[in-house]
N, C-alpha and C positions, 0 to 999 in steps of 0.2 A: 632482716631489720626493719623496722617502720622508718620509713620516709619522713625527715623532719623539714618544717618550712625553713628558708634560710634567716627569716626575721625573726623576732620573739616567739618563742615557742611557748611562752607563759606571759599573760598580761595581770598583772594586780591591780585593781581598779579601786581606788581609795576616794575620799573626800567628805566635804560636811553633809549631813543629811539634809535633802532637799535642794540639793545641786545636780542631781541628775545622774547617780550612780546607777540607779536600777533600770533606767533608760539605757545607759550604755551597756550594761549585761543585757538587756533583752535584746538590743540589737546584734550584740557579739554572738548571741545564741541563735538569731537568723542568719548569721554568718557561719555557722557549724562549728563554733567554738564550745567546747565543753565547758559549762558555767556552774560555778558554785558560789553562793553568797554568804556571807556574814561567816567565814570559816574562821576560826579562832588562828592567830598567826602563829603560834606555836606548832599547830599541826599541819603547816604548809608543807614541811619537806617529806612528812609521811605521806600527805596524800598525793604530791608530785609521783613519789617513790611507788605507792600503791596502784595510781592510774597508769603508770607507765609500763608495769610489770607484766600486764595482759599481751597477748599476742595482736590483738587489734587495739592498740592504743592511741587516743584521739591525738593528731598531730597538733593540736590547737588548744589549751586550755586559757580559760578565763576566772578568777578568784576575787569574789568582795572582800575586802576588809574594812571596817569601819569602827566609830566608836564605840560599838556594843561588846568588843575586845575588851579585856581585861587589860589594864594599864600596862603591867609588866610583859603580856604579849605584843603589844604594839611596840614598846621599848627595845624587843629583841629581834624584832622583825628584819634588821640587816644582817642579824647572824642566820636567820631563817634562810634569806634570800642567799647570801654564801653558799649553804647547804645545797639548796637547789641548782645554783651554777657549778657545783662540785659535779651534781648528777648529768652534767651535760647542755642541761636548759638553758638557752637563752632568756631574758626575763627582762621585764619593763614595768616600772610601777608609774601609774598614770594618776594623777591628784586633781578633784574636782572642787575647784575654790567659787565661792558666791558671795557677793554682798551680805551685811548684815541684814539692809534694809530689804533686800530683794527675799532673803529666807523669811523674814517676819511675814512679810507680805505673803507668799506662798503657802506659809502654815495658817494665815488667816482664813485664805480662801480656801483650802482643803479642809481645815478644821481637825488635821492631824495633829497626833500628839510626839513631842521631840522625845527623843529615846532616852535624853538626860532630865528631863522634866519631873521626872517624879518627885515626891514631898513637896509639892507647891513650887519648885523652883521656876521663878517666872522666865519666859521662852527667851528674853535677849541674854539672861544669866547662862541660861543652857546652852545657846550657841557662841557663847563667850567661853565656858569651860570645855565644850567639844574642840571648839579650833586650839585651844591650848595643849588639850591631850593628841590631836593629830598632827601639832607642830612637827613633831620626828619624820613623819612620814612626808609631810609638805616638803621638809628639808632635804631629804634625799630623792624625792620623786626624778623621773627622768623627763615626764612632762607635767606641767601645771597648766589648766585649761579654766578660765573664767568663764563660767555658764551664766554669769549674771543678764546678759542681754540675749540669750539664747533660747528658744522656745523647744518645744520637744522635737518636731519636725528637724530642726536646724542642728540640734546636738546628735540625731540619728546620722544626717549628713555629714558630720564632723567624723562620727566613728567609722563610716564607710569609707570615706574618699582621703582621711588623715591617720587614721588609729588602725584601722584594719586593712591596711594595704597588703599585706600579705596571707589573706583569705585565699584568694585565687587572683591570677594576671585576668585583665580585661574590665570590661563595662560594668559601672556599679548602677542598678536598677534601684530607684526609690519609688515605689508604687502606694498612692495614697488615695483614701478616700474622703469626701467632703460633703457639705450640705450647701447648696447654691445659696438659701438663705442665710447664711453665714458668710459668704464672699467666695470667690474662688481664689486658689493659692497663687499668688504671687508669683512663686517661684517655679511653678510647672513649665516643662517644657512640651507636654502635651497634654491637653485636658479633653476627657471624653463625657458627653452629656448622656448618661444611662436614664433618664426621666422618660424615655419612651418604652421603657420596659416595663411589664407590668408589677403590681406594687403589692408586695406582701402586707403593707400597712393596712389593707383594708380587711386582712384576715384577722378577727380577734384572736385567732391563738398563735399567729406568728408575729403580732405587733411588737409585744414587749421584746420580741427575739432580736439578734442581730444577724447578718450577713454572714457570719462565723458560724452559726449554729446549724446542726446536721439538720432539723426541718424546714429550717429556710434554703438550704443547700436543696434539699430534695425537692420543695417547691419550685424553684428555677429549671431544676434537673428536666420538668414537665411541660417546660414553657417553649416551643421551638423558636420565639422571637429572642430569648438569652440564648439561645444555641446559636443561632445565625449572628446576631452581633457580636458576640464573642469568637467565631470563626474569622468573622472579618476584620475585628480590631486585631487579633493575632496575627492575623496573615499579614496586615498591613506592617506591624512592627517587627515581626520577623523578617520582614525583607529590608525596612530599613535601618533597625538598629545596628548591625555591620555596617552600615555607612557612617554610622557615629564613631564605633570603634574605630574604623580606618581612619577616622579625621582627628584621632588622639584625643576624643571626649573621654573624661574619668567616669562623668557619670551622666545619668539621664533621667528626670524626674516625670512620672505619670501620674496624672489625676483623674479620679471618677467621681462624678459627681451626680448627686441626687436631690430629691426634695428634702429629707431629712437626715441623710448622710449616715443610715442605720442598715438598710436591707441591701438595695441593688447597687449602690456605690461600692461599698463593703464585698459583697459577693463577687463582682466584677474584678476590682482590685486583688482579693485571695486567688481568685481564679487564675488570673494573669500572671500573679507572681508563683502560684505552682507550675504553671505551664511553662516556667523559663527555669524554675529549678529541675525540672523534667529533662529538660533539654542539658541539663548538665551545668548551667550557669549558679554560682554558689553566691556571687552576691548581688542578693536580690531582699531588699527590706521593704516590709509593709507598714504604713502608719495610717489607723484611722481618726481622722481628728476629732469627729465627734464622739468617738466612743473613749479618747482618754481622758 
């Protein structure tokens, strides 16, 4: 029999478009949740039944449900959740809310199209219509989070420290990269300067890529300074992170900075995150400030 986690085995993430639902789902995916976005609400019981039928069913599921659903499907969500509960799954509905003014600003900055703005509907009216359609979900939500004043990093931290506390016991690690020219993150517990390392920016083939791309990783793998740097940093942190755990800390934020925040800092953050995941730490989330 597959062991279930003691807290909600299924998280349903909903909310207004632009409120951060996709950030929440990506963070949950980093924490080993099996995630599906934009699932038709009426298919939720069938999805849960199907995914739990296998011999290696994932113990934690997360499903994104938003206004792209048919209105009748959203109305029937309480019935679908009751069916899921009848299967023995604990579930929790999280709703992300955001002020209209903030949503309008975010859409203006990203130039993305609101899912209900077809046919020439003004953005403010599309947001009002979305809010009305999602009102039944907000009314039955177990948690409602106002993300108006939260940036991406703060939202990720909330997921790790408040929402996904059932993922695994232990210390949560938030590993981020940044560019020094845009400022040092003010909430980092440890800051590591990697500007001393070889810079792929000067290779025209690597310049448009990031530290997450294989050619850049291959470049760093041939640089002894990078190997030596990561060995020293990982050794230091491997020694001291357990001390933070024993002091009842719930999370630690580590920041790696380089000039542009695309190559060296991203690679080091990803390498350290992989290093700790290989050690069996499941509560590790990465955030690349200049790539988001």
